[in-house]
C-alpha positions as CSV (number, residue, x, y, z in Angstrom):
1,M,0.4,0.3,-0.2
2,L,1.2,3.3,0.0
3,S,0.4,6.4,1.8
4,V,-2.4,8.7,0.6
5,Q,0.5,11.8,0.7
6,D,2.7,9.7,-1.4
7,N,0.0,8.4,-4.0
8,E,-0.8,12.2,-4.5
9,L,2.9,13.5,-4.9
10,M,3.1,10.3,-7.5
11,C,-0.1,11.3,-9.0
12,R,-0.4,15.2,-9.7
13,V,1.6,16.4,-12.8
14,G,0.5,20.3,-12.7
15,P,2.9,23.1,-12.7
16,G,4.4,23.7,-9.4
17,T,4.1,19.9,-8.3
18,P,6.9,17.6,-7.3
19,M,5.9,15.4,-9.8
20,G,5.3,17.8,-12.5
21,D,8.8,19.4,-11.7
22,L,10.5,16.1,-12.3
23,M,8.7,15.4,-15.5
24,R,9.6,19.2,-16.6
25,Q,13.0,18.0,-16.9
26,Y,12.8,15.6,-19.6
27,W,11.8,15.9,-23.4
28,I,8.1,15.0,-23.8
29,P,6.9,13.2,-27.0
30,A,4.1,15.7,-27.8
31,L,2.5,15.0,-31.3
32,I,3.4,12.4,-33.9
33,S,4.6,14.5,-37.2
34,S,1.4,13.9,-38.8
35,E,-0.5,16.2,-36.9
36,L,0.5,19.2,-37.9
37,P,1.1,17.7,-41.7
38,V,1.1,20.9,-43.8
39,N,2.9,24.6,-42.9
40,D,0.1,27.5,-42.4
41,G,-1.8,24.7,-41.2
42,P,-4.4,24.8,-38.6
43,P,-3.2,25.0,-35.2
44,L,-3.6,22.6,-33.1
45,R,-5.2,22.0,-29.0
46,L,-2.7,20.0,-27.2
47,R,-3.0,19.3,-23.1
48,L,0.3,18.1,-22.0
49,L,0.8,17.9,-17.4
50,G,-2.0,19.5,-17.0
51,E,-1.5,22.7,-19.5
52,D,-3.3,23.8,-21.9
53,M,-1.4,24.6,-25.2
54,I,-1.7,25.7,-29.1
55,A,0.3,23.7,-31.7
56,F,1.1,25.4,-35.3
57,R,3.6,24.5,-37.9
58,T,4.6,27.7,-39.3
59,T,5.4,28.6,-43.1
60,S,9.0,27.6,-43.0
61,G,7.8,24.2,-41.3
62,S,9.1,25.2,-37.6
63,V,6.7,23.7,-34.7
64,G,5.3,26.8,-32.1
65,V,4.0,25.9,-29.2
66,I,2.4,28.5,-26.9
67,Q,-0.3,28.8,-24.4
68,N,-3.9,28.1,-25.0
69,A,-4.7,32.1,-23.8
70,C,-3.6,35.0,-25.9
71,P,-1.5,37.2,-23.1
72,H,-3.6,40.2,-24.1
73,R,-7.0,39.4,-22.8
74,G,-7.5,35.7,-22.5
75,A,-8.5,34.3,-26.3
76,S,-8.3,30.9,-27.5
77,M,-5.3,30.8,-29.6
78,F,-7.1,27.7,-31.5
79,F,-9.1,30.2,-33.2
80,G,-5.8,32.0,-34.7
81,R,-4.2,32.4,-37.8
82,N,-1.5,31.0,-38.6
83,E,0.6,33.2,-41.2
84,E,4.1,33.9,-41.9
85,D,5.4,32.5,-39.9
86,G,3.5,33.2,-36.4
87,L,0.4,33.0,-34.5
88,R,-2.2,35.6,-34.8
89,C,-4.9,35.9,-32.5
90,V,-8.0,37.0,-34.1
91,Y,-9.7,39.2,-31.4
92,H,-7.2,42.3,-32.1
93,G,-4.7,40.8,-34.5
94,W,-1.6,40.2,-31.7
95,K,0.8,37.9,-33.4
96,F,3.5,35.8,-31.7
97,D,6.2,33.7,-33.1
98,V,7.7,30.3,-32.2
99,T,9.6,31.8,-29.3
100,G,6.4,33.5,-27.6
101,A,7.6,36.9,-28.8
102,C,4.9,39.2,-30.0
103,V,6.2,40.4,-33.4
104,D,2.7,42.3,-34.9
105,M,0.6,44.6,-32.6
106,P,-1.5,46.4,-34.9
107,S,-4.3,47.3,-33.0
108,E,-1.6,49.5,-31.5
109,P,-0.3,52.7,-32.6
110,A,2.1,52.6,-35.1
111,E,4.4,54.3,-32.4
112,S,3.7,52.2,-30.1
113,N,6.8,49.7,-28.4
114,F,4.2,47.9,-26.7
115,K,4.6,44.8,-28.3
116,S,8.4,44.6,-27.4
117,K,7.0,44.0,-23.8
118,V,4.9,41.3,-24.1
119,R,5.3,37.9,-24.5
120,T,3.4,34.4,-24.3
121,R,4.8,31.5,-23.2
122,A,5.8,29.6,-25.6
123,Y,7.9,25.7,-25.1
124,V,11.3,24.3,-27.0
125,A,9.7,22.2,-29.5
126,A,12.4,19.4,-31.6
127,E,10.9,17.0,-34.2
128,R,12.9,13.6,-35.1
129,N,12.0,10.4,-37.0
130,G,8.4,11.3,-36.7
131,V,7.9,12.8,-33.2
132,I,7.7,16.2,-32.1
133,W,9.0,16.6,-28.5
134,L,8.0,19.5,-26.2
135,Y,10.5,20.5,-23.8
136,M,8.6,22.2,-21.0
137,G,11.2,22.9,-18.5
138,S,12.9,25.8,-16.9
139,R,17.0,25.8,-18.4
140,V,17.6,28.0,-21.3
141,T,19.4,25.6,-23.2
142,P,17.6,22.2,-23.2
143,P,19.1,18.9,-22.4
144,E,19.6,16.7,-25.0
145,L,17.0,14.3,-26.6
146,P,16.7,10.9,-24.9
147,Q,18.6,8.1,-27.8
148,L,15.7,5.6,-27.5
149,E,16.6,3.5,-30.0
150,V,13.9,3.2,-32.0
151,N,13.4,7.2,-32.0
152,M,16.7,7.4,-34.0
153,L,16.4,5.1,-36.9
154,E,15.6,5.9,-40.8
155,S,12.7,7.9,-40.9
156,G,9.9,5.2,-42.1
157,E,11.3,2.2,-40.2
158,T,9.1,2.9,-36.9
159,Q,5.4,2.4,-36.3
160,L,3.8,5.2,-34.0
161,Q,0.8,4.7,-32.2
162,K,-1.4,6.5,-29.3
163,V,-4.0,5.7,-27.8
164,M,-5.7,8.5,-24.7
165,R,-6.9,6.5,-21.7
166,D,-9.0,7.9,-18.7
167,C,-7.1,7.4,-15.6
168,N,-3.9,8.6,-14.2
169,W,0.2,7.9,-15.8
170,M,1.0,6.0,-13.1
171,Q,-1.7,3.5,-12.7
172,A,-1.5,3.2,-16.6
173,L,2.0,2.6,-16.6
174,E,2.1,0.2,-13.5
175,G,0.2,-2.6,-15.8
176,D,3.5,-2.6,-18.2
177,I,5.8,-3.6,-15.7
178,D,3.0,-6.4,-14.2
179,T,4.2,-9.2,-15.7
180,S,2.2,-11.7,-14.0
181,H,-1.0,-10.5,-15.3
182,L,-0.1,-11.5,-18.6
183,S,-1.1,-14.9,-17.7
184,F,-4.3,-14.3,-16.3
185,L,-5.8,-10.9,-18.5
186,H,-4.3,-12.2,-22.0
187,L,-3.7,-15.7,-21.9
188,G,-5.8,-16.8,-19.0
189,A,-8.0,-19.2,-21.5
190,V,-4.7,-20.6,-22.6
191,R,-4.0,-24.3,-21.7
192,P,-0.5,-25.5,-21.5
193,E,-1.4,-27.8,-24.0
194,A,-2.8,-26.0,-26.5
195,A,0.5,-24.1,-26.5
196,V,3.5,-24.9,-28.7
197,P,6.3,-26.9,-26.6
198,G,8.8,-24.9,-25.7
199,S,7.6,-21.3,-26.6
200,F,7.7,-18.3,-23.9
201,D,3.6,-18.5,-23.7
202,Y,3.7,-22.1,-23.1
203,Y,6.5,-21.7,-20.0
204,G,4.0,-18.7,-19.4
205,V,0.7,-20.5,-18.9
206,R,2.2,-23.7,-17.6
207,D,3.3,-22.1,-14.4
208,R,1.6,-18.8,-13.9
209,S,3.4,-17.3,-10.5
210,P,6.8,-16.1,-11.8
211,K,9.5,-15.3,-9.1
212,Y,10.9,-11.6,-9.4
213,D,14.7,-10.1,-9.0
214,V,14.0,-6.4,-9.0
215,L,17.0,-3.6,-9.5
216,D,17.3,0.1,-9.8
217,A,19.3,1.0,-13.0
218,E,20.7,4.1,-14.1
219,F,17.4,4.6,-16.3
220,G,14.9,3.7,-13.4
221,T,14.1,0.1,-12.6
222,T,14.5,-3.5,-14.3
223,Y,13.2,-6.4,-13.6
224,G,13.9,-10.2,-14.4
225,A,10.9,-12.1,-13.8
226,Y,11.5,-16.6,-13.9
227,R,10.1,-19.3,-13.7
228,P,10.9,-23.1,-14.6
229,A,11.2,-24.0,-18.3
230,E,13.1,-27.3,-18.7
231,E,14.9,-29.2,-16.2
232,D,17.9,-27.2,-16.3
233,T,17.0,-24.0,-17.5
234,Y,14.1,-20.6,-16.7
235,Y,12.2,-18.6,-18.9
236,W,13.0,-15.1,-18.1
237,R,10.7,-11.8,-19.1
238,I,13.6,-9.0,-18.6
239,A,11.3,-5.6,-18.3
240,N,12.0,-1.6,-17.9
241,F,11.1,1.6,-16.4
242,L,12.9,4.2,-18.0
243,F,12.4,8.1,-16.2
244,P,10.2,9.4,-16.3
245,F,7.2,7.7,-17.7
246,Y,8.5,5.0,-20.3
247,T,8.4,1.0,-20.4
248,M,9.9,-1.4,-21.9
249,I,7.8,-4.5,-22.0
250,P,9.4,-7.9,-22.5
251,T,7.1,-8.9,-25.2
252,G,9.7,-11.0,-27.8
253,T,13.3,-12.5,-28.0
254,L,15.7,-10.2,-25.9
255,G,17.9,-8.3,-27.8
256,V,16.2,-8.3,-31.0
257,V,13.1,-6.6,-30.3
258,V,13.2,-2.4,-30.8
259,Q,10.3,-0.8,-29.0
260,V,9.6,1.5,-26.2
261,R,6.1,2.6,-24.9
262,A,5.7,6.1,-23.1
263,W,2.6,7.0,-20.6
264,V,2.5,11.1,-20.9
265,P,0.3,12.9,-18.4
266,I,-2.1,14.7,-20.2
267,D,-3.2,16.1,-17.0
268,D,-3.6,13.7,-13.6
269,E,-6.7,11.8,-14.9
270,H,-5.7,11.3,-18.6
271,V,-2.5,9.9,-19.9
272,M,-1.4,9.5,-23.9
273,Y,-0.1,6.2,-24.7
274,W,2.7,5.9,-27.2
275,S,4.2,3.0,-28.9
276,M,7.3,3.3,-31.0
277,T,8.1,-0.1,-32.6
278,V,10.3,-1.4,-35.3
279,P,7.7,-4.1,-37.0
280,S,10.2,-5.7,-38.1
281,S,12.1,-6.5,-35.4
282,R,9.0,-8.3,-34.1
283,S,9.2,-11.4,-36.0
284,T,12.2,-12.1,-35.3
285,G,14.1,-14.3,-33.5
286,R,14.3,-18.1,-32.3
287,A,12.0,-20.5,-33.7
288,G,8.9,-20.5,-31.5
289,Q,9.7,-18.2,-28.9
290,V,8.9,-14.6,-29.5
291,G,6.5,-13.6,-27.3
292,T,3.5,-12.0,-29.2
293,Q,4.4,-14.7,-32.2
294,N,3.8,-17.8,-30.6
295,N,1.0,-20.1,-31.9
296,M,-1.5,-22.3,-29.6
297,A,-1.8,-26.0,-31.3
298,S,-4.8,-24.9,-33.1
299,G,-2.7,-21.9,-35.0
300,R,-3.8,-18.9,-33.9
301,P,-1.4,-16.9,-32.1
302,A,-1.5,-17.0,-28.4
303,N,-1.3,-13.6,-26.9
304,A,-4.2,-12.1,-29.7
305,A,-6.4,-14.8,-29.2
306,T,-9.0,-12.7,-28.5
307,G,-8.1,-10.2,-31.6
308,G,-8.1,-6.7,-31.1
309,G,-5.2,-3.9,-32.0
310,G,-2.1,-2.6,-30.3
311,A,1.2,-2.9,-30.7
312,G,2.1,-3.8,-34.2
313,G,-1.8,-4.4,-35.1
314,R,-4.8,-2.0,-35.8
315,F,-7.0,0.4,-33.0
316,E,-10.0,1.3,-34.2
317,Y,-11.1,5.3,-33.0
318,E,-14.2,7.3,-32.1
319,P,-14.4,10.2,-34.4
320,E,-12.1,12.6,-33.3
321,T,-13.0,16.1,-32.9
322,S,-10.9,19.5,-32.0
323,G,-11.3,19.2,-28.2
324,F,-8.3,19.0,-25.5
325,L,-9.8,15.6,-24.8
326,D,-11.3,14.1,-28.3
327,K,-8.4,12.4,-30.2
328,W,-7.3,9.0,-30.1
329,R,-9.8,7.7,-28.0
330,L,-10.6,4.1,-29.0
331,N,-14.1,2.6,-29.9
332,Q,-14.0,-0.2,-27.2
333,N,-14.4,2.1,-24.5
334,A,-16.2,2.5,-20.5
335,G,-19.2,3.7,-22.7
336,N,-19.7,-0.1,-24.3
337,D,-18.0,-1.7,-21.7
338,Y,-15.3,-2.2,-23.8
339,G,-17.3,-4.6,-25.9
340,I,-17.4,-7.3,-23.4
341,D,-19.2,-10.7,-24.9
342,R,-20.2,-12.6,-21.6
343,E,-21.2,-15.7,-23.7
344,L,-17.5,-15.8,-24.6
345,Q,-15.8,-15.4,-21.4
346,A,-18.5,-18.1,-20.1
347,S,-17.4,-20.4,-22.6
348,G,-13.7,-20.4,-21.8
349,A,-12.7,-19.2,-25.2
350,S,-11.9,-16.0,-23.9
351,Y,-10.6,-15.4,-20.0
352,T,-12.1,-11.8,-20.4
353,G,-14.6,-11.5,-23.0
354,I,-13.1,-8.5,-24.2
355,P,-11.2,-8.1,-27.1
356,G,-7.5,-6.9,-27.8
357,I,-4.9,-7.3,-25.5
358,F,-4.5,-3.6,-25.2
359,Q,-8.1,-3.4,-24.5
360,Q,-8.1,-5.8,-22.0
361,D,-5.6,-3.7,-20.0
362,Q,-7.7,-0.3,-21.1
363,A,-10.8,-1.8,-19.3
364,V,-9.0,-3.1,-15.8
365,T,-6.8,0.2,-15.3
366,E,-10.0,2.7,-15.9
367,S,-11.7,0.6,-13.3
368,M,-10.5,1.7,-10.5
369,G,-11.3,5.1,-11.4
370,T,-9.1,8.2,-12.4
371,I,-6.7,8.1,-9.6
372,Y,-6.9,4.8,-7.2
373,Q,-6.5,5.3,-3.6
374,R,-3.6,3.5,-3.2
375,H,-3.5,2.9,0.8
376,H,-6.4,0.3,0.0
377,E,-4.5,-1.9,-2.1
378,H,-3.0,-5.4,-0.4
379,L,0.2,-5.8,-2.6
380,G,1.9,-9.5,-2.9
381,T,5.4,-10.6,-4.4
382,T,4.2,-10.4,-8.1
383,D,4.3,-6.6,-7.2
384,S,7.9,-5.7,-6.8
385,M,8.9,-4.1,-9.4
386,I,5.8,-1.8,-9.1
387,I,6.7,-1.3,-5.3
388,R,10.1,-0.6,-6.5
389,T,8.9,2.0,-9.3
390,R,6.5,3.8,-6.8
391,R,9.7,4.2,-4.7
392,R,12.2,5.7,-7.2
393,V,10.3,8.3,-8.5
394,I,8.7,9.6,-5.5
395,R,12.9,9.7,-4.2
396,A,13.5,11.5,-7.2
397,A,10.7,14.1,-7.4
398,T,11.2,14.8,-3.7
399,A,15.5,14.9,-4.2
400,L,14.7,17.5,-6.9
401,R,12.5,19.9,-4.8
402,D,14.4,19.2,-1.6
403,S,18.1,19.5,-2.9
404,G,17.8,20.5,-6.7
405,T,19.2,16.8,-7.2
406,V,18.9,16.1,-11.0
407,P,16.5,13.2,-11.9
408,P,18.1,10.3,-14.0
409,G,18.7,10.4,-17.2
410,V,18.2,13.8,-18.0
411,D,21.8,14.7,-18.7
412,N,22.6,11.0,-19.5
413,P,20.8,10.3,-22.7
414,E,22.6,7.4,-23.6
415,V,21.2,5.6,-20.5
416,Y,18.0,5.0,-22.6
417,R,19.8,2.3,-25.2
418,T,19.0,-0.4,-24.1
419,R,16.6,-3.5,-24.9
420,S,14.5,-5.6,-23.6
421,G,12.6,-9.1,-23.5
422,S,12.5,-12.9,-22.7
423,V,15.1,-15.3,-23.2
424,I,16.1,-18.8,-21.8
425,L,18.9,-19.4,-19.4
426,P,20.7,-21.8,-17.6
427,R,19.5,-21.9,-14.1
428,S,23.2,-21.4,-12.9
429,A,23.1,-18.5,-15.1
430,N,23.4,-14.6,-13.6
431,W,20.8,-13.0,-15.8
432,L,22.4,-9.9,-15.5
433,D,25.5,-11.3,-16.8
434,A,24.2,-13.5,-19.3
435,T,22.0,-10.6,-20.7
436,E,24.2,-7.6,-20.6
437,S,25.0,-7.4,-24.8
438,A,21.5,-7.9,-25.7
439,R,19.9,-5.5,-23.2
440,W,22.9,-2.8,-24.0
441,P,23.7,-3.7,-27.7
442,K,27.0,-2.3,-28.8
443,V,25.7,-2.4,-32.4
444,A,24.2,-0.1,-34.7
445,F,20.7,0.6,-33.7
446,G,18.3,-2.0,-34.7
447,A,20.5,-4.7,-35.2
448,P,19.4,-7.5,-33.5
449,V,21.8,-9.1,-31.1
450,E,21.6,-13.1,-29.5
451,V,22.1,-13.2,-25.9
452,G,25.4,-14.8,-25.0
453,V,25.2,-17.5,-22.1
């Protein structure tokens, strides 16, 4: 369980909060480049960390992100005219460039110098491999972008997906660092005899209670969850939490899959899920051992036995509007009970009756409420990664607040060049030593690495 005070500290991300201040130390994935497809195109509403902003692409192609409210009298800049490398408020014609400077004030006399005294809040934006990044912190010179392998490849190799979720950021993220739920929520209906012998899923459903080794890492926290494979081997699922809100789940063969997820706080009660994946890496590896590609004896993919999108598949979305919270919403949602089929659930063909792995996760995390009061929890041994990660982020936020300690990864962008995944190891092996080259590949970005034992 977590105290009420620590839960509040961990969940609240607005300006001036300890966790919000920690988040603002980092570059934040804000938009997919295609969301601002053309120069001088329509502005876009954007909310991050509880702040309402307007994003636009200028005449010259740069990305500008400024506060929603015009500093004159508070009219929304969403209705502004995007023209000649700036965004012009339609109320009185005040125009601002990407730095926040007022470059034109036609409502004032020509001899007035008032425009030189007015600025709007602006945020530094950077664009790399299809992602628009935002820096919301106080440094005059922002830190380097994180060296996330999947975001540093040639354009076109990476698949990007986003989904809005109606709950707190950490509540959603915790599902990614909870490996034990895989064998129930997603594979609960799969019997061992229906899975391919020797595959990752086979070992996962044959023994549904893994043991954990959980450690702090220079990027955040990491775990190795293991259970018996053959008589002399263990099946390991190795995964990471990376500051401030990234996860690398153990889907696929360790050293092969190139991916990362982000759980970007929109505000205290909404989070944007990001998936950045190299699709070709997901189908590479030892035959029958790639986590999401394993087939049951029936020939259906075990992890996708209930269908749905995500992680290389396709999502179906609700129609978008222009509101701050009206984009990237799945058509399976709380309003239709996530499409649950009670007959399918009762038949045993599906453990949940909810189509889609991601949608199953969304149903359970949103069902907790927008911010779960964690002092009501009863945590077990399989929650050890969640416990350690909560402590790590709370300590980092309080250290920043109390002593100005820069949190992990801000000034060390290279710590993000790591991978996650699954592997079979001899029972005598030290999992950290045996997998070091696969977890930290010293190769060109995207190249697979076999685990040496």
